[in-house]
C-alpha positions as CSV (number, residue, x, y, z in Angstrom):
1,T,115.1,133.7,158.7
2,G,112.8,135.5,156.3
3,G,115.6,135.4,153.6
4,I,116.1,131.6,154.1
5,I,112.4,131.0,153.9
6,A,112.3,133.0,150.6
7,V,115.2,131.1,149.1
8,L,113.6,127.7,150.1
9,G,110.3,128.8,148.6
10,L,112.1,129.8,145.4
11,I,113.8,126.4,145.2
12,E,110.5,124.6,145.8
13,T,108.8,126.7,143.1
14,N,111.6,126.0,140.6
15,R,111.4,122.3,141.4
16,K,107.7,122.2,140.8
17,N,108.1,124.3,137.6
18,S,110.8,121.9,136.5
19,Q,108.6,118.8,137.2
20,D,105.6,120.5,135.4
21,H,107.9,121.2,132.4
22,I,109.1,117.6,132.3
23,R,105.5,116.3,132.5
24,Q,104.6,118.6,129.7
25,V,107.5,117.4,127.6
26,H,106.5,113.8,128.2
27,A,102.9,114.5,127.4
28,A,103.8,116.3,124.2
29,R,106.1,113.4,123.3
30,R,103.3,110.9,123.7
31,D,101.0,113.1,121.6
32,R,103.7,113.1,118.8
33,Y,103.8,109.3,119.2
34,I,100.1,109.0,118.5
35,E,100.4,111.3,115.5
36,A,103.3,109.3,114.1
37,V,101.5,105.9,114.5
38,D,98.5,107.4,112.6
39,K,100.8,108.2,109.7
40,L,101.7,104.6,109.3
41,S,98.2,103.9,108.1
42,S,98.3,106.6,105.4
43,E,97.8,105.6,101.8
44,D,100.7,107.9,100.8
45,A,104.1,106.2,101.1
46,P,105.9,109.5,101.9
47,V,103.6,110.0,104.8
48,R,104.2,106.5,106.1
49,L,107.9,107.0,105.7
50,G,107.6,110.3,107.7
51,G,105.8,108.3,110.5
52,V,108.7,105.8,110.6
53,Y,111.3,108.6,111.0
54,A,109.2,110.3,113.6
55,L,108.9,107.1,115.7
56,V,112.6,106.4,115.4
57,G,113.4,109.9,116.6
58,L,111.0,109.5,119.6
59,V,112.8,106.3,120.6
60,D,116.1,108.2,120.6
61,E,114.5,111.0,122.7
62,W,113.3,108.6,125.4
63,L,116.8,107.0,125.6
64,D,118.4,110.4,125.9
65,D,116.0,111.6,128.6
66,D,118.0,112.0,131.9
67,N,114.9,112.9,133.9
68,I,113.8,109.3,134.1
69,D,115.6,106.1,135.1
70,E,117.0,103.7,132.6
71,E,114.3,101.1,133.1
72,T,111.6,103.6,132.2
73,R,113.6,104.8,129.2
74,I,113.8,101.3,127.9
75,K,110.1,100.7,128.6
76,E,109.0,103.8,126.7
77,G,111.3,103.0,123.8
78,Q,110.1,99.4,123.6
79,I,106.5,100.5,123.2
80,I,107.5,102.4,120.0
81,I,109.8,99.5,118.8
82,N,106.8,97.2,119.2
83,N,104.8,99.4,116.8
84,L,107.6,99.4,114.2
85,C,107.8,95.6,114.4
86,S,104.0,95.3,114.2
87,Y,104.2,97.3,111.0
88,I,106.8,94.9,109.6
89,R,104.5,92.0,110.5
90,S,101.4,93.6,109.0
91,P,100.1,91.9,105.9
92,F,100.7,93.3,102.4
93,P,98.6,91.3,99.9
94,L,100.5,92.6,96.8
95,A,103.6,90.8,98.1
96,E,102.1,87.5,96.9
97,K,102.3,88.8,93.3
98,I,105.8,90.2,93.4
99,D,107.3,87.4,91.4
100,E,104.9,88.1,88.5
101,Y,105.7,91.8,88.7
102,E,109.4,91.3,88.8
103,S,109.2,88.9,85.8
104,R,107.3,91.4,83.8
105,K,109.8,94.1,84.7
106,E,112.6,91.8,83.6
107,L,110.8,91.2,80.3
108,E,110.6,95.0,79.7
109,E,114.2,95.5,80.5
110,L,115.3,92.7,78.1
111,K,113.1,94.1,75.3
112,K,114.9,97.5,75.7
113,K,118.3,95.9,74.9
114,E,119.6,95.4,71.4
115,P,119.2,91.8,70.3
116,K,122.9,91.5,69.4
117,S,123.9,92.5,72.9
118,L,121.9,89.7,74.6
119,S,123.8,86.7,75.9
120,N,122.4,83.2,75.1
121,K,121.0,83.0,78.6
122,D,119.3,86.4,78.2
123,S,117.9,85.5,74.8
124,L,116.4,82.3,76.2
125,Q,114.9,84.2,79.2
126,L,113.4,86.8,76.9
127,M,111.8,84.0,74.8
128,L,110.3,82.3,77.8
129,L,109.0,85.4,79.4
130,D,107.6,86.7,76.2
131,E,105.7,83.4,75.6
132,H,104.4,83.5,79.2
133,F,103.0,87.0,79.0
134,T,102.0,87.4,75.3
135,G,98.2,87.6,74.9
136,S,97.5,87.0,78.5
137,I,97.0,90.6,79.6
138,D,95.3,93.5,78.0
139,E,96.5,97.1,78.1
140,K,94.2,98.0,81.0
141,K,95.5,95.2,83.0
142,I,99.1,96.2,82.3
143,E,98.3,99.7,83.6
144,Q,97.0,98.2,86.8
145,I,100.0,95.9,87.2
146,T,102.3,98.9,86.7
147,A,100.5,100.9,89.4
148,E,100.5,97.9,91.8
149,Y,104.2,97.4,91.2
150,A,104.9,101.0,92.0
151,N,103.0,100.5,95.3
152,I,105.2,97.5,96.1
153,Q,108.4,99.4,95.5
154,E,107.2,102.3,97.7
155,E,106.3,99.8,100.5
156,Q,109.6,98.1,100.1
157,D,111.3,101.4,100.8
158,V,109.2,102.1,103.9
159,R,109.8,98.7,105.5
160,R,113.5,98.4,104.6
161,T,114.0,101.9,106.1
162,I,112.9,100.5,109.5
163,F,115.6,97.9,109.3
164,I,118.2,100.4,108.2
165,E,117.4,102.7,111.2
166,I,117.6,99.7,113.5
167,S,120.9,98.8,111.9
168,K,122.4,102.3,112.5
169,R,121.7,101.9,116.3
170,S,122.7,98.2,116.6
171,S,125.9,96.6,117.9
172,T,129.2,97.2,116.1
173,F,132.0,94.6,115.9
174,T,135.7,94.0,115.5
175,K,136.5,91.1,113.2
176,D,139.5,89.0,112.4
177,K,140.9,88.7,108.9
178,R,138.4,85.9,108.1
179,G,135.5,88.0,109.2
180,K,134.8,86.2,112.5
181,V,133.5,88.4,115.3
182,I,136.1,89.0,118.0
183,D,134.5,91.8,120.1
184,T,130.9,93.2,120.2
185,F,130.1,96.7,121.2
186,P,126.4,97.2,122.1
187,G,124.5,100.0,120.3
188,M,121.8,102.4,121.4
189,W,119.0,99.9,120.7
190,S,120.8,96.7,121.6
191,D,118.6,96.2,124.7
192,F,115.3,96.2,122.8
193,D,113.4,93.1,121.7
194,F,112.5,92.9,118.0
195,D,109.8,90.5,116.8
196,F,109.5,89.9,113.0
197,S,107.8,86.5,113.4
198,R,105.2,85.6,110.7
199,A,106.2,88.8,108.8
200,P,105.8,89.0,105.0
201,I,109.2,89.9,103.7
202,F,109.5,91.1,100.1
203,Y,112.5,93.4,100.1
204,P,116.3,92.9,100.5
205,L,117.9,93.0,104.0
206,N,121.5,92.7,102.8
207,A,124.6,94.5,104.2
208,I,123.0,95.6,107.5
209,T,123.1,94.6,111.2
210,I,120.1,92.9,112.7
211,E,120.3,93.0,116.4
212,K,117.8,90.3,117.3
213,G,116.5,88.5,114.2
214,N,113.3,86.7,115.2
215,F,112.0,85.7,111.7
216,S,110.3,82.5,112.9
217,S,107.5,81.5,110.5
218,A,108.1,84.5,108.3
219,K,107.5,84.2,104.6
220,F,109.9,85.6,102.1
221,Y,108.1,86.3,98.8
222,S,110.9,87.7,96.7
223,E,114.6,86.8,96.9
224,A,115.6,86.7,100.6
225,S,118.8,88.7,100.4
226,F,120.9,88.7,103.6
227,S,124.2,88.8,101.9
228,K,126.9,90.4,104.1
229,T,124.4,91.0,106.9
230,T,125.5,90.6,110.5
231,F,123.2,89.0,113.1
232,A,124.4,90.5,116.4
233,Q,122.4,88.1,118.6
234,D,120.4,84.9,118.1
235,A,118.9,84.6,114.6
236,D,115.6,82.6,114.5
237,F,114.4,81.5,111.1
238,S,112.6,78.4,112.4
239,G,109.6,77.5,110.3
240,A,110.3,80.2,107.8
241,I,109.3,79.8,104.1
242,F,111.6,81.0,101.4
243,A,109.5,81.2,98.2
244,Q,112.4,82.4,96.0
245,D,116.2,82.2,96.3
246,A,117.7,82.7,99.7
247,D,121.1,84.5,99.8
248,F,123.0,84.4,103.1
249,S,126.4,84.5,101.4
250,R,129.1,86.1,103.6
251,A,126.5,86.6,106.4
252,I,127.8,86.6,110.0
253,F,125.9,84.9,112.7
254,A,127.4,86.2,116.0
255,Q,125.3,83.9,118.1
256,D,123.0,80.9,117.5
257,A,121.3,80.5,114.2
258,D,118.1,78.4,114.1
259,F,116.7,77.4,110.7
260,S,114.9,74.3,112.1
261,G,111.8,73.4,110.1
262,A,112.4,76.1,107.4
263,T,111.6,75.4,103.8
264,F,113.8,76.7,101.0
265,T,111.7,76.5,97.8
266,K,114.5,77.6,95.5
267,D,118.3,77.9,95.8
268,A,119.8,78.6,99.3
269,D,123.2,80.2,99.3
270,F,125.2,80.3,102.5
271,S,128.6,80.5,100.8
272,E,131.4,82.0,103.1
273,A,128.9,82.6,105.9
274,I,130.3,82.4,109.4
275,F,128.3,80.8,112.2
276,T,130.0,81.9,115.4
277,Q,127.7,79.8,117.7
278,D,125.4,76.8,117.1
279,A,123.8,76.4,113.7
280,F,120.5,74.5,113.7
281,F,119.1,73.1,110.4
282,M,117.0,70.3,111.8
283,L,114.1,69.2,109.7
284,V,114.9,71.8,107.1
285,T,113.8,71.2,103.5
286,F,116.0,72.4,100.6
287,T,113.9,72.0,97.5
288,Q,116.6,73.3,95.2
289,D,120.4,73.6,95.4
290,A,121.9,74.3,98.8
291,F,125.3,76.0,98.8
292,F,127.5,75.9,101.9
293,M,130.9,76.4,100.2
294,L,133.6,77.9,102.5
295,V,131.2,78.2,105.4
296,T,132.7,78.3,108.9
297,F,130.7,76.5,111.6
298,T,132.5,77.5,114.8
299,Q,130.2,75.5,117.1
300,Y,127.7,72.7,116.5
301,A,126.4,72.2,112.9
302,I,123.2,70.2,113.2
303,F,121.4,69.0,110.0
304,M,119.5,66.2,111.7
305,S,116.6,65.0,109.4
306,A,117.3,67.7,106.9
307,T,116.2,67.0,103.3
308,F,118.4,68.0,100.3
309,T,116.3,67.5,97.2
310,Q,118.9,68.9,94.8
311,Y,122.7,69.5,95.0
312,A,124.1,69.9,98.5
313,I,127.5,71.6,98.3
314,F,129.7,71.8,101.4
315,M,133.0,72.2,99.5
316,S,135.9,73.5,101.8
317,A,133.5,74.1,104.7
318,T,135.0,74.1,108.2
319,F,133.2,72.2,110.9
320,T,134.9,73.2,114.2
321,Q,132.6,71.3,116.6
322,D,130.3,68.3,116.3
323,T,128.8,67.8,112.9
324,I,125.4,66.0,112.8
325,F,123.7,64.7,109.7
326,M,121.8,62.0,111.4
327,S,118.7,60.8,109.3
328,A,119.4,63.5,106.7
329,T,118.3,62.7,103.1
330,F,120.3,63.6,100.0
331,T,118.3,63.0,96.8
332,E,121.0,64.3,94.4
333,E,124.8,64.8,94.7
334,A,126.3,65.8,97.9
335,D,129.8,67.4,97.7
336,F,132.1,67.5,100.8
337,R,135.4,67.8,99.0
338,G,137.9,69.9,101.0
339,A,135.8,70.1,104.1
340,A,137.6,70.0,107.4
341,F,135.9,68.1,110.4
342,I,137.6,69.0,113.6
343,Q,135.3,67.2,116.1
344,K,132.8,64.4,116.0
345,V,131.0,63.5,112.7
346,N,127.7,61.6,112.7
347,F,126.0,60.4,109.5
348,D,124.0,57.7,111.3
349,N,120.9,56.6,109.3
350,A,121.6,59.3,106.6
351,C,120.4,58.4,103.1
352,F,122.1,59.2,99.9
353,E,119.3,58.2,97.6
354,N,120.7,58.3,94.0
355,Y,124.4,59.2,94.2
356,E,127.3,58.3,96.5
357,P,128.6,61.4,98.3
358,T,131.8,63.0,97.1
359,F,134.4,63.6,99.8
360,A,137.6,63.5,97.8
361,D,139.2,63.8,94.4
362,E,142.8,64.3,93.2
363,Q,142.9,67.9,94.3
364,L,140.4,68.3,97.2
365,K,140.1,65.9,100.0
366,A,137.9,66.1,103.1
367,Q,140.0,66.0,106.3
368,F,139.2,64.5,109.7
369,S,141.0,65.4,112.9
370,A,143.3,62.7,114.2
371,A,143.0,64.2,117.7
372,M,139.6,62.5,118.1
373,N,138.7,59.0,119.1
374,P,138.3,56.6,116.1
375,H,134.7,55.9,117.3
376,D,133.8,59.6,117.0
377,Y,133.3,59.2,113.3
378,N,130.0,57.5,112.4
379,F,129.2,56.7,108.8
380,S,126.4,54.1,109.4
381,V,124.0,55.2,106.6
382,T,120.6,53.6,106.2
383,T,120.3,50.4,104.2
384,K,118.3,52.3,101.5
385,S,121.2,54.6,100.9
386,K,123.9,54.4,98.3
387,P,127.0,52.9,100.1
388,I,129.7,55.1,101.7
389,N,133.0,53.3,101.0
390,L,135.4,53.5,103.9
391,G,139.1,53.0,104.1
392,T,141.8,53.2,106.8
393,A,144.3,56.0,107.6
394,T,146.8,56.3,110.4
395,L,148.1,59.5,112.1
396,L,149.3,60.3,115.6
397,G,149.6,56.6,116.4
398,K,145.9,56.0,115.8
399,T,144.1,54.2,112.9
400,F,140.7,55.5,111.8
401,K,138.0,54.2,109.4
402,I,137.2,57.2,107.2
403,L,135.9,57.7,103.7
404,L,138.1,56.4,100.9
405,G,140.5,59.1,99.6
406,T,140.1,61.4,102.6
407,V,142.9,62.2,105.0
408,L,143.5,62.7,108.7
409,F,145.2,65.8,110.0
410,D,146.8,67.0,113.2
411,P,144.8,70.1,114.4
412,K,147.9,71.4,116.1
413,S,149.7,71.7,112.7
414,L,147.6,74.6,111.3
415,D,149.7,77.1,109.4
416,K,148.1,80.5,110.2
417,K,149.5,82.1,107.1
418,T,148.1,79.6,104.6
419,G,145.2,78.2,106.7
420,E,146.3,74.7,105.9
421,Y,147.3,71.8,108.1
422,T,150.9,70.7,107.5
423,R,150.7,67.3,109.1
424,V,148.3,65.0,107.3
425,S,148.1,61.2,106.6
426,P,148.1,59.5,103.2
427,P,144.6,59.1,101.7
428,A,142.5,56.4,103.3
429,Q,142.6,53.1,101.4
């Protein structure tokens, strides 16, 4: 009996010691968290970067802690994630001047080149930049600008590092030959929420994975570069402002993409992007050219009340589900040559202000599915619009009113090797 009591006492002592040790580990971890957060406010970029890595490591430690349940692990990790997102959302006044700094840097780079090696475009740019800056800034001001631009570059590295570390722990995918997501495999951080709304973004975010991209009302000061980036879950850019070019070429949106109410001040490039779920561009304003060449819209493509001030290029885009351009405004040329519309198409009350839209030429012709009902294609543009001329085409025993020169196709006749439909109608006349 005495031996049993001694063993039980030893077990109880070990249990208490173990619990005390776990509490000490957790307390020490929270102390390290406080120290890491303090580093984020340092004036030295290397210290701030060290704080980022420390916080990232603490998230991983909480997730690997087998002494607490999964709900607690996620809760502790989310607290740290919230701090990292808060840092991304924090203001950075110098971001507003980044365009000026980058223009001056471009001027310096062009001046270093031999005049004979400059292209005509580079020579013109050198002349324009030189005229813009000559005599406007003294040497002391130039030194200040150089120092400020160095601060911008350091801060770009710190903030982009946060996204890179998130990307390393986000979902991975298997894709088909066209880049469409087939399967998704959750990552270590896939269960966390990420809030980048209203954030000032002045650094590239290309070629990474963004788990939950909440960029609503964010402002992009320099070029918004999301080229080859994969959005694992919903991507929210509603109300965002793109002050410079926006590059989403070859981006993959695995779930819904919402750009409702966004403003693109300069060129917007979505060429070869893949929208796996719904794409919302309602009330979007494209101030400069909008490129949607070879884009794949797997679900709804909604451009209701969107405004295209310059060129709108949808050449060879694929609209797999309903396509809605109701009340959209096209100020300049709109090019839909080679586009394939597989479900309903609605241009009701759309307005082509100065040019008739282009849907067909001798080589590229927009295609409309003959599997639909003839009433599913609505081209009733507003009376203020340039006219859309319609003709008739017949396939699968049905006659449709579609745009002159375009064709009908049988969606069951797709050749998987070439990606083309083998059964099509003569051009609409």
